[in-house]
C-alpha positions as CSV (number, residue, x, y, z in Angstrom):
1,M,-9.1,11.7,-12.1
2,L,-6.3,13.0,-10.1
3,I,-3.5,11.0,-9.5
4,V,-0.4,11.2,-6.8
5,R,2.7,10.3,-8.8
6,P,6.4,10.8,-8.4
7,L,7.2,14.2,-9.9
8,Q,9.3,14.1,-13.4
9,S,10.8,16.1,-15.9
10,T,7.6,16.6,-18.1
11,D,6.4,18.4,-15.3
12,L,8.5,21.7,-15.3
13,E,6.5,24.1,-17.2
14,D,3.5,23.4,-14.6
15,L,5.6,23.5,-11.5
16,Y,7.5,26.8,-12.7
17,A,4.1,28.4,-13.2
18,M,3.1,27.6,-9.8
19,A,6.1,28.6,-8.4
20,Q,5.3,32.0,-9.9
21,S,1.9,32.0,-8.2
22,A,2.7,31.2,-4.9
23,G,5.0,34.4,-4.8
24,K,7.4,34.6,-1.7
25,G,6.2,31.9,0.8
26,L,7.7,28.8,-0.5
27,T,10.9,29.3,-0.3
28,T,11.6,25.4,-1.1
29,L,10.4,25.9,-4.8
30,P,11.6,28.8,-6.2
31,A,10.3,30.6,-9.4
32,D,13.8,29.3,-11.2
33,R,13.6,27.0,-14.0
34,E,17.2,25.9,-13.4
35,L,16.8,25.2,-9.6
36,L,13.6,23.4,-10.0
37,Q,15.1,21.3,-12.6
38,R,17.8,20.5,-10.0
39,K,15.1,19.7,-7.6
40,I,13.3,17.3,-10.2
41,D,16.7,15.4,-11.0
42,W,17.1,14.9,-7.4
43,A,13.7,13.5,-6.8
44,T,14.2,10.9,-10.0
45,D,17.6,10.2,-8.7
46,S,15.7,9.4,-5.2
47,F,12.9,7.4,-7.0
48,S,15.4,5.5,-9.0
49,K,17.3,4.5,-5.7
50,R,20.8,6.3,-7.4
51,C,21.2,8.3,-4.6
52,K,22.2,7.4,-0.7
53,P,18.9,6.9,0.9
54,E,19.6,9.4,3.6
55,E,20.1,11.9,1.0
56,A,16.9,11.4,-0.8
57,L,14.2,13.8,-2.0
58,Y,11.0,12.7,-2.7
59,L,8.7,14.8,-4.8
60,F,5.5,14.0,-5.7
61,A,3.1,15.3,-8.2
62,L,-0.7,15.8,-8.4
63,E,-1.6,15.0,-12.2
64,D,-5.1,16.1,-13.4
65,T,-5.4,12.5,-15.9
66,E,-8.2,14.5,-18.0
67,T,-6.4,17.4,-18.9
68,E,-2.4,15.6,-18.1
69,R,-1.2,18.6,-16.3
70,M,0.4,18.7,-13.3
71,V,-1.7,20.9,-10.4
72,G,0.0,19.9,-7.2
73,I,3.2,19.1,-5.3
74,S,4.6,17.5,-2.1
75,G,7.5,16.5,-0.8
76,I,9.5,14.6,1.7
77,E,13.2,15.1,2.7
78,A,14.4,11.5,4.0
79,R,16.7,12.7,6.8
80,V,18.0,16.7,6.9
81,G,21.4,18.0,7.8
82,Q,23.5,15.5,6.1
83,D,25.3,17.9,4.3
84,E,25.3,21.0,6.0
85,V,23.8,21.8,9.9
86,F,20.3,21.9,10.0
87,Y,19.7,24.8,12.5
88,N,16.6,26.0,14.3
89,Y,15.7,28.3,17.4
90,R,14.9,26.3,20.2
91,L,12.5,28.3,22.2
92,S,13.4,27.6,26.6
93,L,13.1,29.7,29.5
94,T,16.1,31.6,31.5
95,V,15.6,31.7,35.1
96,N,17.4,34.2,37.1
97,A,16.8,34.7,41.1
98,S,18.3,36.1,44.1
99,R,16.9,35.7,47.3
100,E,18.6,37.9,49.2
101,L,17.0,40.4,47.2
102,G,13.7,38.5,46.4
103,V,14.0,38.6,42.8
104,H,13.2,35.5,40.6
105,V,12.9,36.7,36.6
106,R,12.1,34.0,33.9
107,T,13.1,35.2,30.8
108,P,12.1,33.3,27.2
109,T,14.9,32.6,25.3
110,L,15.8,31.6,21.8
111,H,18.9,29.0,21.6
112,L,20.7,28.0,18.5
113,S,20.2,24.6,17.7
114,S,20.3,21.5,15.5
115,D,18.0,19.3,17.2
116,M,16.5,17.9,13.9
117,T,19.7,16.7,12.2
118,D,18.7,12.9,11.2
119,A,15.0,13.5,11.0
120,T,12.6,13.3,8.0
121,E,11.0,16.4,7.0
122,I,7.9,16.6,4.8
123,C,7.8,19.8,3.0
124,S,6.6,21.8,-0.9
125,L,3.4,21.4,0.0
126,L,1.4,23.6,-3.1
127,L,-1.6,23.6,-4.9
128,A,-2.6,25.0,-8.3
129,D,-4.8,27.5,-8.3
130,G,-8.2,25.8,-9.6
131,Y,-7.3,23.2,-7.5
132,K,-7.6,24.4,-4.1
133,G,-10.3,22.8,-1.4
134,G,-12.3,19.5,-2.3
135,G,-10.2,17.4,-0.6
136,N,-7.2,18.0,-2.7
137,G,-4.8,19.2,0.0
138,L,-5.8,16.5,1.8
139,L,-4.6,13.6,-0.8
140,L,-1.5,15.7,-1.8
141,S,-0.7,15.9,2.4
142,R,-1.5,12.7,3.5
143,S,-0.7,11.1,0.4
144,R,2.8,11.3,1.5
145,F,2.0,9.2,5.1
146,M,1.0,6.3,3.1
147,F,4.6,6.0,1.3
148,L,6.3,6.4,4.2
149,D,4.3,3.7,6.2
150,D,5.0,1.1,3.0
151,F,9.1,2.4,3.1
152,R,9.8,3.3,6.6
153,E,13.6,1.8,6.4
154,F,14.6,4.7,4.3
155,F,13.0,7.5,7.0
156,S,13.5,8.4,10.6
157,D,11.2,7.3,13.2
158,K,10.7,11.3,13.7
159,V,9.2,13.5,10.9
160,F,8.8,17.1,11.0
161,A,7.4,19.5,9.2
162,E,8.7,23.5,9.2
163,M,5.4,25.9,9.3
164,R,5.8,29.3,7.3
165,G,5.9,32.1,10.2
166,V,4.1,35.7,9.8
167,S,5.3,37.6,7.6
168,D,3.8,40.8,5.8
169,K,2.1,41.5,2.3
170,D,5.5,42.4,0.8
171,G,7.3,39.8,2.5
172,Q,8.9,41.7,5.6
173,S,9.5,39.5,8.8
174,P,9.1,41.4,12.1
175,L,11.2,38.6,13.4
176,W,14.0,39.0,10.7
177,N,13.9,43.1,10.7
178,A,14.6,42.8,14.9
179,L,17.4,40.0,14.8
180,G,18.6,38.6,11.6
181,S,19.0,41.6,9.8
182,K,21.1,42.8,12.3
183,F,23.6,40.2,11.4
184,F,23.2,39.2,7.5
185,D,23.7,42.1,5.0
186,M,21.1,40.9,3.1
187,E,17.0,41.1,2.9
188,F,14.5,38.5,4.8
189,A,13.7,36.7,1.2
190,E,17.3,36.6,0.2
191,A,18.2,34.8,3.3
192,D,15.3,32.7,3.4
193,R,15.6,31.6,-0.2
194,L,19.1,30.7,0.3
195,S,18.2,28.8,3.3
196,G,15.5,26.9,1.4
197,L,17.9,26.1,-1.3
198,G,20.2,24.1,1.0
199,N,23.0,27.1,1.6
200,K,22.9,27.0,5.0
201,S,26.0,27.4,6.1
202,F,26.0,30.9,6.0
203,I,23.9,31.2,9.4
204,A,26.4,29.3,11.3
205,E,29.4,31.7,10.1
206,L,27.2,34.8,10.7
207,M,24.2,34.2,13.5
208,P,25.5,34.5,17.4
209,Q,26.2,31.4,19.0
210,Y,24.7,32.8,22.4
211,P,21.2,33.1,23.6
212,I,18.3,35.4,22.4
213,Y,16.9,37.2,25.0
214,L,13.6,37.8,24.0
215,S,13.0,40.6,26.1
216,L,15.4,42.4,24.1
217,L,13.4,42.1,21.0
218,P,10.7,44.6,20.2
219,D,6.8,43.4,20.8
220,S,6.4,43.1,17.1
221,A,9.1,40.2,16.9
222,R,8.1,38.4,20.1
223,S,4.1,38.4,19.2
224,V,5.1,36.4,15.9
225,I,7.8,33.3,17.5
226,S,5.9,30.1,17.1
227,Q,3.0,31.6,14.9
228,V,2.0,31.0,11.3
229,H,1.4,32.8,8.5
230,D,-2.6,33.1,7.6
231,N,-2.2,31.5,4.7
232,T,-0.4,28.5,6.4
233,R,-3.3,28.2,9.0
234,P,-4.9,25.0,6.9
235,A,-1.8,23.0,6.6
236,L,-1.5,23.3,10.2
237,K,-4.8,22.5,10.9
238,M,-4.4,19.2,8.8
239,L,-1.0,18.1,10.4
240,E,-2.3,18.7,13.8
241,A,-5.1,16.4,12.7
242,E,-2.7,13.7,11.9
243,G,-1.0,13.9,15.4
244,F,1.6,16.5,14.9
245,N,2.4,19.1,17.7
246,F,4.5,22.0,18.6
247,N,8.1,20.6,19.5
248,G,9.1,24.0,20.9
249,L,11.8,24.8,17.8
250,V,10.9,27.6,15.5
251,D,12.5,28.8,12.0
252,I,15.3,31.1,12.4
253,F,14.5,33.7,10.0
254,D,10.6,34.2,10.4
255,G,9.8,32.4,13.6
256,G,7.5,30.1,12.3
257,P,6.9,26.8,14.4
258,V,8.1,23.0,13.8
259,V,5.6,20.5,14.5
260,E,6.5,16.8,14.8
261,A,5.1,13.3,15.2
262,F,6.5,9.7,15.4
263,L,5.9,8.1,12.2
264,H,3.9,5.6,14.4
265,T,1.4,7.6,15.9
266,I,0.6,9.3,12.4
267,R,-3.2,9.3,12.3
268,T,-2.8,8.2,8.1
269,V,-0.6,5.2,9.3
270,R,-2.5,3.9,12.0
271,D,-5.7,4.3,10.6
272,S,-4.4,2.6,7.4
273,L,-5.0,-1.6,6.0
274,N,-4.1,-3.2,3.1
275,R,-6.9,-5.3,0.6
276,D,-6.8,-7.4,-2.4
277,V,-7.5,-6.0,-5.8
278,V,-10.5,-6.9,-7.6
279,V,-10.3,-5.2,-11.0
280,D,-14.6,-4.5,-12.2
281,N,-16.1,-2.8,-15.3
282,S,-19.5,-2.3,-13.6
283,P,-20.1,1.3,-13.1
284,I,-19.3,2.9,-9.7
285,D,-20.1,6.2,-8.4
286,L,-17.1,7.9,-7.9
287,D,-18.8,11.4,-7.0
288,V,-18.9,11.2,-3.4
289,P,-18.3,13.6,-0.8
290,A,-14.3,13.9,0.4
291,E,-15.4,12.5,3.6
292,H,-16.8,9.4,2.0
293,R,-13.6,8.8,0.4
294,V,-10.9,6.4,0.8
295,M,-6.5,7.0,-0.1
296,V,-6.0,3.9,-2.4
297,S,-2.2,3.0,-2.7
298,N,-0.3,0.9,-4.9
299,R,2.1,0.3,-2.8
300,S,4.7,0.4,-5.2
301,F,8.4,2.6,-4.5
302,S,9.5,3.9,-7.5
303,N,6.2,3.3,-9.8
304,F,4.0,4.9,-6.3
305,R,0.5,5.7,-7.6
306,L,-2.4,7.1,-5.0
307,T,-5.9,8.7,-5.5
308,T,-9.5,8.2,-4.1
309,L,-12.5,5.9,-4.2
310,P,-16.0,5.8,-2.3
311,M,-15.7,3.7,1.2
312,S,-18.4,1.7,-0.3
313,C,-15.6,0.1,-2.7
314,I,-14.0,-1.6,0.0
315,G,-15.0,-5.2,1.1
316,Q,-14.4,-8.0,3.9
317,D,-11.1,-8.6,2.0
318,T,-10.8,-7.0,-0.7
319,V,-11.4,-3.6,-2.7
320,T,-13.2,-3.4,-6.0
321,I,-11.5,-0.8,-8.0
322,P,-13.0,0.2,-11.8
323,Q,-10.9,-0.7,-14.6
324,A,-9.7,2.5,-15.9
325,M,-8.6,3.5,-11.9
326,A,-6.7,0.3,-11.9
327,E,-5.0,1.3,-15.5
328,A,-4.3,4.6,-13.8
329,L,-2.9,3.2,-10.4
330,H,-1.4,0.3,-12.5
331,L,-2.6,-2.3,-10.7
332,K,-4.4,-5.7,-11.7
333,D,-6.7,-8.2,-10.2
334,G,-4.7,-9.8,-6.6
335,D,-2.4,-7.0,-6.6
336,T,-2.2,-5.4,-2.3
337,V,-3.4,-1.9,-2.0
338,R,-3.1,0.3,1.1
339,L,-6.1,2.3,2.0
340,A,-6.6,5.2,4.4
341,P,-9.3,7.5,5.0
342,L,-8.8,10.9,3.0
343,K,-10.6,13.3,5.5
344,D,-11.2,13.8,9.4
345,G,-14.4,12.6,11.1
346,G,-15.2,10.3,7.9
347,L,-15.9,6.9,8.4
348,S,-12.5,5.0,9.6
349,P,-11.3,2.1,7.8
350,I,-10.9,0.5,11.2
351,H,-14.1,1.1,12.4
352,L,-15.2,-0.8,9.1
353,E,-13.2,-3.5,9.7
354,D,-15.5,-3.9,12.9
355,S,-19.0,-3.0,11.0
356,I,-17.6,-6.1,8.5
357,G,-16.8,-8.6,11.2
358,V,-12.7,-8.7,10.1
359,N,-11.1,-10.3,13.4
360,D,-7.5,-9.8,14.7
361,G,-7.0,-7.4,12.1
362,K,-5.5,-10.0,9.8
363,T,-5.5,-7.7,6.4
364,R,-3.6,-5.0,8.4
365,S,0.4,-4.7,7.6
């Protein structure tokens, strides 16, 4: 069984192994035990409410209960830009015209921006080798929206993600080589790593505060602005299916796009519903395709647990959960859980409500 739960200290070695295999792409999870332990401690304090809500970092582990290994991670940063300014470039258009000369020039331009300050960021999605595919990425990504929905008071109405931009096999970014390297005496990987760790004050100190005219950059740099790395396309596709859209902002280092959505418009949030639990020892076939599975969350804050089960387990007012799964989710008869479809194109619980005759959305939150 695969269970999503809060990250904990015992996950350090598994997390370190995943960070090593991720290479240079995931700068928020560097292959550094000390820094990863600090992330774990921060997440532990967040789930325990030992830090201010706006400064919280929630990291979720995907655990294989059979092997007792942590095999995936995803995260939520409650509100960015609280201690240091959170920077992006805004892609806009500068227009220059002369009626006398009959000239009308439109020039794409980058402006340094801190527009995402106070917004909620989803981040740090990573799966171990051998667990990619089969809906596991969907589970890790969309489980965060179940948590956001149940505890909206701790988050912004605006949710965003910075997508990894284009770089080559050696980690070299065309945009960085054309722009950032002219103002920072360091390699792209090091600048991106420092930014990912939250050390962003150097950006304000070293980056030009004036607009950057894209016509002055080489074609290799212009062509990658707002484009994603090939390895990031599946993650972008998942977010687009949830209702996230490009908002005109890009990463200042590699030009990767920023996508955003309002919390109440996210598909998983819109399609979720509540049911009361019935624990049953009768055999249930759990081996069903992803499009016929739903996520089930125990709706706990500090003890959050989430997994999937077949849609056939959902009744008009209840959901039937096998004993072993109920124990893994820390549930008992009569508890209320939140449900949402796992995969695009699957039978939505909203449609299921219609088919079984539930009226007025009484069981929805």
